[in-house]
C-alpha positions in Angstrom: 208.2 -12.6 92.8 208.8 -13.0 89.1 208.4 -9.6 87.5 208.9 -10.8 83.9 205.2 -11.2 83.6 204.6 -7.4 83.7 207.6 -6.5 81.5 207.8 -6.3 77.7 210.1 -8.9 76.2 213.2 -7.7 74.5 213.3 -10.9 72.4 210.2 -12.8 71.3 210.5 -16.1 69.4 207.3 -17.8 68.3 206.7 -21.1 66.6 210.2 -21.2 65.2 210.9 -24.0 62.8 214.2 -24.9 61.1 215.1 -28.1 59.3 218.1 -29.4 57.4 216.6 -32.0 55.1 214.8 -34.5 57.2 216.4 -33.3 60.4 213.9 -31.0 62.2 216.1 -29.3 64.7 213.6 -26.6 65.7 209.9 -27.4 65.8 207.6 -24.8 67.1 210.1 -23.4 69.5 208.9 -20.5 71.7 210.9 -18.2 74.0 210.6 -14.7 75.5 213.7 -12.9 76.9 213.2 -9.9 79.2 215.4 -6.9 79.9 218.4 -7.7 82.1 218.0 -11.4 82.4 220.3 -14.3 81.4 218.5 -17.2 79.8 220.4 -20.4 79.2 219.2 -22.7 76.5 220.2 -26.2 77.6 220.2 -29.3 75.4 222.2 -32.2 74.1 224.7 -31.6 71.3 223.3 -31.4 67.9 219.7 -30.5 69.0 219.6 -27.0 67.5 220.8 -24.7 70.3 223.3 -22.8 68.1 220.9 -22.9 65.2 218.4 -20.9 67.4 220.6 -17.9 67.9 221.9 -18.0 64.4 218.3 -17.7 63.2 217.8 -14.8 65.6 220.4 -12.7 63.8 219.6 -14.3 60.4 222.9 -16.0 59.9 220.5 -18.8 59.1 217.0 -18.2 57.7 214.2 -19.9 59.6 211.7 -22.0 57.7 208.7 -20.7 59.7 207.9 -18.7 62.8 208.4 -15.1 64.0 211.3 -13.5 65.8 211.1 -10.0 67.2 214.0 -8.0 68.7 213.1 -4.6 70.3 209.7 -5.1 68.8 210.9 -5.4 65.2 210.3 -8.5 63.2 213.7 -9.9 62.2 212.3 -11.9 59.2 210.9 -8.7 57.6 213.9 -6.5 57.8 215.7 -5.2 54.8 219.5 -5.5 54.7 220.2 -2.0 56.1 217.6 -2.4 58.9 219.0 -5.9 59.7 222.5 -4.4 59.9 221.3 -1.7 62.3 219.6 -4.4 64.6 222.7 -6.6 64.5 224.8 -3.7 65.8 222.6 -3.8 69.0 223.2 -7.6 69.3 226.5 -9.0 70.5 227.3 -12.5 69.2 230.1 -14.6 70.8 230.8 -17.5 68.5 231.9 -20.9 70.0 235.4 -20.5 68.4 235.4 -16.7 69.3 235.9 -16.1 65.5 238.7 -13.7 65.7 240.4 -12.8 62.5 243.7 -14.6 62.6 245.5 -12.1 60.4 244.5 -9.1 62.5 245.9 -7.9 65.8 243.6 -7.6 68.9 243.2 -3.9 68.1 242.3 -4.5 64.5 239.8 -7.2 65.6 238.1 -4.6 67.9 238.2 -1.9 65.2 236.4 -4.1 62.7 232.8 -3.6 64.1 233.5 0.1 64.6 234.5 0.5 60.9 231.4 -1.5 59.9 228.8 0.3 62.0 230.3 3.7 63.0 231.5 5.5 59.9 231.9 9.0 61.4 234.2 8.3 64.3 237.6 9.8 65.1 240.8 8.0 65.9 240.6 9.4 69.5 237.1 7.9 69.9 238.3 4.5 68.5 241.3 4.5 70.9 239.0 5.3 73.9 236.5 2.6 73.0 239.2 -0.1 72.5 240.8 0.9 75.7 237.5 0.6 77.6 236.5 -2.6 76.0 239.8 -4.3 76.9 239.6 -3.0 80.4 236.1 -4.4 80.7 237.5 -7.9 80.1 240.7 -7.4 82.1 243.0 -7.5 79.1 244.3 -4.0 78.9 247.6 -3.7 77.0 247.0 -6.6 74.6 246.2 -4.4 71.5 249.3 -5.5 69.6 248.9 -9.2 70.2 247.9 -11.7 67.4 245.2 -14.3 68.0 247.8 -17.1 67.8 249.5 -15.6 70.8 246.3 -15.7 72.9 245.2 -18.6 75.2 241.7 -20.0 74.8 240.4 -17.9 77.6 242.0 -14.8 76.3 240.3 -15.4 72.9 236.9 -15.7 74.6 237.6 -12.4 76.5 238.6 -10.6 73.3 235.5 -12.0 71.6 233.4 -10.5 74.4 235.3 -7.2 74.2 234.5 -7.1 70.5 230.8 -7.6 71.4 230.9 -4.9 74.0 232.5 -2.2 71.8 229.2 -1.4 70.2 227.4 -1.3 73.5 224.8 -4.0 72.5 221.6 -4.5 74.5 221.3 -8.2 73.7 224.1 -10.7 74.0 224.2 -14.1 72.4 226.8 -16.5 73.7 227.4 -19.8 71.8 229.0 -22.4 74.2 231.1 -19.7 75.9 233.0 -22.2 78.1 233.5 -25.1 75.7 237.2 -26.2 75.4 238.3 -24.2 78.5 239.8 -25.6 81.7 237.5 -25.3 84.8 239.3 -22.3 86.2 239.2 -20.3 83.0 235.6 -21.5 82.5 234.7 -20.0 85.9 236.4 -16.7 84.9 234.3 -16.5 81.7 231.2 -17.2 83.7 232.1 -14.4 86.1 232.8 -12.1 83.2 229.3 -12.8 81.7 227.7 -11.9 85.0 229.8 -8.8 85.3 228.6 -7.7 81.8 225.0 -8.4 82.8 225.4 -6.4 86.0 227.3 -3.5 84.6 225.4 -3.0 81.3 222.0 -4.5 82.2 222.1 -6.7 79.1 219.7 -9.4 78.1 221.4 -12.6 77.1 220.8 -16.0 75.6 223.5 -18.4 76.6 223.8 -21.6 74.7 225.4 -24.3 76.8 225.6 -27.9 78.0 228.2 -27.0 80.6 226.3 -27.4 83.9 228.7 -25.2 85.8 228.0 -22.4 83.3 224.3 -23.0 83.5 224.2 -23.0 87.3 226.4 -19.9 87.6 225.0 -17.6 84.9 221.3 -18.5 84.4 218.4 -16.5 85.8 216.2 -18.9 83.8 216.9 -22.1 82.1 215.1 -23.4 79.0 215.4 -27.1 78.1 215.4 -27.8 74.4 214.2 -31.3 73.5 212.9 -32.5 70.1 213.1 -28.9 68.8 210.7 -27.5 71.4 211.0 -25.5 74.6 210.3 -28.6 76.7 210.6 -27.0 80.1 211.8 -23.8 81.7 212.5 -22.5 85.2 215.3 -21.6 87.5 218.3 -24.0 87.8 217.1 -25.3 91.2 213.5 -25.8 89.9 214.7 -27.9 87.0 217.4 -29.7 89.1 214.6 -30.8 91.5 212.3 -32.0 88.7 211.2 -35.6 88.7 210.9 -35.6 84.9 213.4 -38.1 83.6 213.9 -36.0 80.4 215.0 -33.1 82.6 216.9 -35.1 85.2 219.3 -36.5 82.6 221.0 -33.1 82.4 221.5 -32.8 86.2 222.5 -36.4 87.1 
């Protein structure tokens, strides 16, 4: 039985529109995300998947529509309120977006310095140790990003997300550029994060292995809209040619 019908959504996106000139990438897009579920947004490259989650944290401003996180309208928040909400939302960029000039430790310290002003060195040390243990990279504090493999960078990016104990996770193409084995490891890590912390996640991907392994629900983005949604198996067995193109 699908219990999402009786639960309050953690994320609500209604009639979202975003254009870049004449390119209408999101056009009345709608999506609810419920507590503890992984929703994968599936679509072809350049169709607005990453734009969607960037609008959700206002890295980009939407043209129209409403977005609510924890019942609060993202579009109406002032800078301080937006900062507070962002602290509850983890964002893994496609490139991991680690600071090249900072060690792993300094990268993990950065969100703590930004959002937790009254925190002792002992607390920082403990949080960094736990975050690295959660992604199976204990002992890497002194390493520089240039010394890390692609998979390690993704893991450190996830550790940086986890260090503030977010309730919502946004993953932008988390397995892009990784070999199949490392990709499976990242998929497993995302499931572990969901299980351990009961997070709600939006995962942007066109990697069908990632979709199959991580999704509780899949949303197909076509022509800027939520064209279809369902479980991986439901969509895989669809006779709609627009859906089948992703699974063939």
